C-alpha distance (Angstrom), angle and dihedral (degrees) to the residues before:
residue distance angle dihedral
X1 . . .
X2 3.80 . .
X3 3.79 110.1 .
X4 3.79 111.8 -134.5
X5 3.80 101.3 139.7
X6 3.81 139.1 29.1
X7 3.80 111.3 -118.5
X8 3.79 130.6 -157.8
X9 3.80 121.4 -170.0
X10 3.81 121.1 -158.9
X11 3.81 115.9 -170.4
X12 3.78 133.2 177.6
X13 3.77 146.4 120.9
X14 3.79 121.9 -66.3
X15 3.84 112.7 -63.7
X16 3.81 94.0 6.0
X17 3.83 92.5 132.9
X18 3.81 101.2 -92.3
X19 3.80 96.4 136.3
X20 3.81 92.1 44.4
X21 3.81 92.5 52.7
X22 3.80 92.0 45.7
X23 3.81 96.9 44.9
X24 3.80 93.9 56.4
X25 3.81 92.0 50.0
X26 3.82 90.9 49.0
X27 3.80 91.7 52.0
X28 3.81 93.3 44.8
X29 3.81 94.5 50.1
X30 3.82 92.1 39.5
X31 3.83 125.8 -99.9
X32 3.81 88.9 -113.8
X33 3.82 88.9 62.9
X34 3.80 100.1 43.1
X35 3.80 133.6 64.8
X36 3.81 110.7 -161.2
X37 3.80 120.6 -163.2
X38 3.80 130.2 -178.9
X39 3.80 119.2 -148.9
X40 3.82 89.8 -142.2
X41 3.80 87.3 83.3
X42 3.79 89.3 68.1
X43 3.80 95.0 65.6
X44 3.78 110.7 137.4
X45 3.81 95.5 -149.0
X46 3.78 134.8 36.7
X47 3.79 123.0 -118.6
X48 3.81 95.7 -91.7
X49 3.80 92.7 48.0
X50 3.80 90.7 50.2
X51 3.77 90.2 50.2
X52 3.80 92.4 51.2
X53 3.81 92.3 45.6
X54 3.82 92.1 43.6
X55 3.79 87.7 -131.9
X56 3.81 122.3 146.6
X57 3.80 121.2 -131.6
X58 3.82 86.1 -130.2
X59 3.82 91.5 66.2
X60 3.83 116.4 96.4
X61 3.82 89.6 -134.5
X62 3.80 87.2 64.5
X63 3.80 92.5 58.0
X64 3.80 136.9 63.2
X65 3.80 95.7 -115.0
X66 3.80 95.5 169.5
X67 3.79 92.3 51.7
X68 3.81 89.5 50.4
X69 3.80 89.3 52.3
X70 3.80 90.7 50.6
X71 3.81 94.6 45.6
X72 3.81 94.0 46.5
X73 3.81 89.6 52.3
X74 3.80 92.6 48.2
X75 3.80 91.8 49.0
X76 3.80 89.5 48.5
X77 3.80 88.7 55.6
X78 3.80 92.4 47.3
X79 3.79 94.3 -107.9
X80 3.84 123.8 141.3
X81 3.79 122.4 -112.5
X82 3.79 136.7 -160.1
X83 3.80 99.4 -126.9
X84 3.82 120.7 -158.4
X85 3.80 116.5 -126.1
X86 3.79 123.1 -138.5
X87 3.80 114.3 -166.2
X88 3.82 111.2 -145.7
X89 3.79 91.3 -168.2
X90 3.81 94.0 59.1
X91 3.80 99.7 23.9
X92 3.81 89.2 -130.0
X93 3.79 139.2 92.7
X94 3.79 128.7 -86.1
X95 3.80 128.8 -162.4
X96 3.82 113.2 -62.1
X97 3.81 122.8 -101.5
X98 3.79 125.4 -126.2
X99 3.81 105.6 -131.2
X100 3.79 124.8 -165.3
X101 3.81 109.8 -168.1
X102 3.78 122.6 -121.7
X103 3.80 130.8 -155.9
X104 3.81 93.3 -74.9
X105 3.81 126.7 37.9
X106 3.80 122.7 -164.4
X107 3.80 117.1 -167.7
X108 3.79 115.0 -174.1
X109 3.76 129.0 175.9
X110 3.76 150.8 94.2
X111 3.81 100.3 -63.4
X112 3.83 112.2 20.5
X113 3.84 92.4 128.7
X114 3.81 96.5 41.5
X115 3.81 96.7 114.5
X116 3.78 134.9 32.5
X117 3.82 92.0 -117.6
X118 3.80 90.5 55.4
X119 3.81 92.9 47.4
X120 3.80 92.6 50.5
X121 3.80 90.1 62.3
X122 3.81 95.2 64.2
X123 3.79 128.1 85.0
X124 3.82 91.3 -168.6
X125 3.80 127.2 24.4
X126 3.82 121.1 -163.7
X127 3.81 126.6 -175.2
X128 3.82 120.9 -163.1
X129 3.80 114.0 -145.8
X130 3.84 113.5 173.1
X131 3.82 119.7 167.3
X132 3.78 109.8 -81.3
X133 3.80 92.8 -119.0
X134 3.81 90.7 56.8
X135 3.80 93.4 44.6
X136 3.81 91.0 51.0
X137 3.80 90.8 52.7
X138 3.80 90.3 49.2
X139 3.80 91.7 49.3
X140 3.80 93.9 50.5
X141 3.80 90.6 48.4
X142 3.81 93.8 47.6
X143 3.80 99.3 42.6
X144 3.79 95.2 45.9
X145 3.82 95.5 46.2
X146 3.82 101.3 35.1
X147 3.79 109.6 21.3
X148 3.78 103.7 40.4
X149 3.81 98.9 -115.2
X150 3.77 126.3 139.3
X151 3.80 117.8 -126.2
X152 3.80 89.5 -111.4
X153 3.81 90.7 55.5
X154 3.79 91.9 49.3
X155 3.80 92.8 50.1
X156 3.79 91.1 48.0
X157 3.80 90.8 50.0
X158 3.81 92.4 50.3
X159 3.79 91.3 49.0
X160 3.81 89.4 55.4
X161 3.81 92.0 53.1
X162 3.78 100.3 49.6
X163 3.81 94.5 103.2
X164 3.83 95.7 40.1
X165 3.82 102.6 58.7
X166 3.84 95.2 55.6
X167 3.81 89.7 52.1
X168 3.80 100.9 46.1
X169 3.82 113.2 7.2
X170 3.81 105.4 41.0
X171 3.86 96.4 50.0
X172 3.81 88.6 66.5
X173 3.83 87.7 75.6
X174 3.80 86.8 77.9
X175 3.81 91.6 64.9
X176 3.81 98.2 46.7
X177 3.80 126.1 110.7
X178 3.83 90.5 -157.3
X179 3.79 129.5 26.3
X180 3.81 115.0 -161.1
X181 3.79 122.5 -160.4
X182 3.81 121.6 -178.1
X183 3.79 112.1 -168.9
X184 3.82 137.2 168.7
X185 3.83 119.8 -110.0
X186 3.79 88.4 -125.1
X187 3.79 138.1 14.5
X188 3.81 92.9 -104.7
X189 3.80 95.6 54.9
X190 3.80 121.4 130.7
X191 3.85 106.7 -100.3
X192 3.80 89.4 -139.0
X193 3.78 93.6 45.2
X194 3.80 116.5 134.9
X195 3.83 87.9 -145.3
X196 3.82 93.3 74.1
X197 3.80 113.1 135.7
X198 3.79 119.0 -124.8
X199 3.77 131.8 -145.8
X200 3.80 119.8 -168.6
X201 3.78 119.6 -167.3
X202 3.81 105.4 -155.9
X203 3.81 110.6 -161.5
X204 3.83 120.3 -157.0
X205 3.82 91.2 -117.2
X206 3.83 87.2 94.6
X207 3.83 132.0 43.8
X208 3.78 97.3 -113.6
X209 3.82 117.2 -162.5
X210 3.78 121.6 -89.1
X211 3.80 101.2 -104.8
X212 3.80 97.1 -175.1
X213 3.80 94.1 113.2
X214 3.81 91.2 43.7
X215 3.79 92.3 53.2
X216 3.81 91.8 47.6
X217 3.81 88.0 61.2
X218 3.80 95.3 38.1
X219 3.80 99.3 95.1
X220 3.82 124.0 104.3
X221 3.77 126.1 -8.3
X222 3.79 102.8 120.2
X223 3.76 130.5 168.3
X224 3.80 103.4 -151.5
X225 3.80 96.5 172.7
X226 3.78 108.3 140.8
X227 3.81 91.6 3.6
X228 3.75 138.4 85.4
X229 3.83 104.4 -87.7
X230 3.77 89.2 -155.0
X231 3.78 89.4 68.2
X232 3.78 91.6 70.5
X233 3.79 96.8 42.2
X234 3.78 112.0 123.8
X235 3.82 93.8 1.5
X236 3.81 122.1 114.4
X237 3.78 118.3 -129.5
X238 3.80 88.5 -122.7
X239 3.80 128.7 20.1
X240 3.79 136.5 169.8
X241 3.80 129.6 -147.8
X242 3.79 130.6 -177.8
X243 3.80 112.7 -134.7
X244 3.79 140.7 131.8
X245 3.78 127.6 -85.0
X246 3.80 115.2 -160.5
X247 3.80 89.2 -23.9
X248 3.82 96.0 -46.5
X249 3.80 125.7 106.6
X250 3.78 112.0 -109.8
X251 3.78 142.6 164.2
X252 3.80 114.1 -116.1
X253 3.80 109.6 -152.2
X254 3.81 115.5 -166.9
X255 3.81 121.7 -163.9
X256 3.78 115.3 -169.7
X257 3.78 114.2 -132.3
X258 3.80 92.8 -140.7
X259 3.79 94.5 64.7
X260 3.80 108.9 132.1
X261 3.82 120.6 -122.6
X262 3.82 93.3 -109.9
X263 3.80 93.5 54.1
X264 3.81 92.1 43.3
X265 3.80 91.4 50.8
X266 3.80 89.3 50.1
X267 3.82 91.4 52.5
X268 3.80 91.7 45.7
X269 3.81 90.7 51.6
X270 3.81 90.5 53.4
X271 3.83 92.0 50.5
X272 3.79 89.3 45.4
X273 3.80 87.6 55.5
X274 3.83 88.7 65.6
X275 3.81 89.5 62.5
X276 3.81 126.9 78.1
X277 3.81 114.1 -92.2
X278 3.80 91.2 -117.8
X279 3.81 94.1 54.7
X280 3.81 91.4 119.8
X281 3.80 94.8 -140.1
X282 3.81 120.9 154.2
X283 3.82 103.4 -155.6
X284 3.79 92.2 -174.8
X285 3.81 89.1 74.9
X286 3.79 93.8 55.3
X287 3.80 121.1 100.7
X288 3.80 96.9 23.6
X289 3.78 117.8 131.6
X290 3.77 140.3 164.0
X291 3.80 119.2 -114.6
X292 3.76 104.6 -173.1
X293 3.81 103.4 -52.5
X294 3.82 94.1 -24.7
X295 3.81 125.9 93.1
X296 3.79 115.1 -139.7
X297 3.81 134.9 174.0
X298 3.78 127.4 -133.2
X299 3.79 119.7 -170.2
X300 3.82 94.5 -160.7
X301 3.82 85.7 55.2
X302 3.82 90.2 48.1
X303 3.80 92.0 51.3
X304 3.81 90.4 47.6
X305 3.80 92.6 50.8
X306 3.79 90.2 47.2
X307 3.81 91.8 54.5
X308 3.81 90.1 49.9
X309 3.80 92.8 47.0
X310 3.82 87.8 49.5
X311 3.82 88.6 65.2
X312 3.81 92.9 51.3
X313 3.79 93.4 47.8
X314 3.82 91.6 45.8
X315 3.82 90.9 52.0
X316 3.80 90.8 49.3
X317 3.82 90.1 51.9
X318 3.81 91.9 49.1
X319 3.80 91.8 50.8
X320 3.80 91.6 47.4
X321 3.81 91.8 50.7
X322 3.81 91.7 47.0
X323 3.79 89.9 51.1
X324 3.81 92.0 48.6
X325 3.81 91.3 50.6
X326 3.81 91.2 48.5
X327 3.81 91.5 51.1
X328 3.79 91.9 46.7
X329 3.81 90.4 51.3
X330 3.81 92.4 54.1
X331 3.82 94.7 48.9
């Protein structure tokens, strides 16, 4: 396929943090440089039709898969699309949007890696995999504060999806270049807590950055306010282990949720040093997320978003250099 844009795919179950991850990257790279699209807009049926058909929005039959394939390809080639619009507030469809792609494209949703044609469109594929208990808490919070559901309705909806996600959503992990897992340090942790730990599984399908210098500075620097300071004793803020994930070698990067802002900013500056000076990345927008009506900041989230943005910026640099070499060859 002709390469006109750089595309990131973010997959995961409902309320796994896809929009939060994507939004921070959009703001850091600049909204004028990023086109963000949610796969929810490609639902085939509205909320009432799904209810009558007893069909989950997570099921491929409930989504226009072939149109997604076509639109992803067009975006990849730098072509505009007429994107459908699903309104979560009404559960119905609004007028479509005319979308002209920008330098970076972020596609997030339930099924962006469902077919081979869809997967081929992405330069970087990320799968979000929080513990189910945490994801459920996030979903209840989101759907009751933003989408007009009652808690009883949310719980009933989740109960009806329990057999669908393992069949269609979870298998997409096997196609990801990065698997991101936010998890609380203990079972009683606040699900919106900015002290959530993060585990990143970095598969060798991408050239991930050399983090040697980051890890050398990763010790100490904890913010134990409200937490047991003994939990962080002897543990670096960031550590890396080589292991296997589903039979494949992978790097397991752990970011401790109790890292203090000063230490996190230091680590982010080191990672930022691996990028070109003209990368145009605003790190101050990373790590911000909405918990209900309150904005919070998580430094493990910021570091995760930075490592994802690194891949997009690196791809852009590689394309630019390839183009320059091709031009120089023809002159």
